[in-house]
N, C-alpha and C positions, 0 to 999 in steps of 0.2 A: 156245155157243162155248167152246172149251177155253182154259185160261190161256195156252197156247202161241200159239193163234190171236190172242188179245187182245194179247199182247206183239208179235206180228208186225204186227198192225194199228197198234199204238201206234208201232212203229218204221218204219212205212211199207213193210213188206216183203210185205204180203199183196197178192196180185194178184187183184183182183176188178174186175168191170166197174163203172165209175163210175156211181153213181146221183146225179143232180143234186140230189135232195132229201136225200141223206145225206152228211154230211161226217164223215170219220173223225176220231177224237180226235187222231191224229197230225197231221192237217192243221190242225185247229182250234187245238190247243195245240202248235204247232210249236216248234222249237228257238229261233227268234227271239223268239217270244212268251214262252216260259218263261224264257229268259235275261233278257229285259227286265223281267219282273214277279216273278221269284223267283231263288233261287240254284240252280235246277235246269235241266238241259238238255233234259229230256223230261218228259212227263206221267207216264210209267211210273215214272221216278225219283222224281217228286213223290209218287206213291201209295206206292211202296215205303218211302220215308223216314217216311211217316205210319203205317206198319204196317197199311195197309188191305189186307185179303185180297180182292183183286179177280181173279175168273176170268172174269167176263162183264160185258157192258154193264149188265145188270140189277143186278149187285153194286154198281156205282157209284151207281145210282139208289137202292139200298137202304141206303146209308150214311146214318145219322141226320143230318138237316140241321144240327142244333146242333153235333154233333161235327165234321162236315166244315167248317162255317163257322168254328169256332174254329181249326182247322188252317189254313184258307185265310188267316185274319187273321194268324196267327203266321208263316206261311212266304211270304206274298206281300204286295203293296201293296193288296190288295182288302179291302173291308169284309165280304164274304161270298162264298159259292160262286156265287150268282146273278150278282153283279156281275162276277166273274171270267169266267163263262160268257158273259154278255152282251157283255163287252168283246172276248173272243176271237172271238165270232160277228161283231161289228161290224168288227173289224180284218180278219177273213177276207173279209167281204163287200166291203170297200174294195179289197183286193188282187185280188179275182177279176174 
């Protein structure tokens, strides 16, 4: 996936058939979630501010846990990345 494709996906502009087992990052970390839990309006903005060079979903997975956890603690109300991801997943499931 190119960086442009990832940005489109994060911004909800990518038109792909919905896979019920796949939730886009834009849906999971929507504007409401990001505004409620951080000073950012989008997950893409959150990543950019942290200077994370993300061009694919795999790049997000390859960010060292300790580094990403420290950034999450500093920029959100979460104790680590896993709790941020779990909360986003739970909130998404409740709304669906």
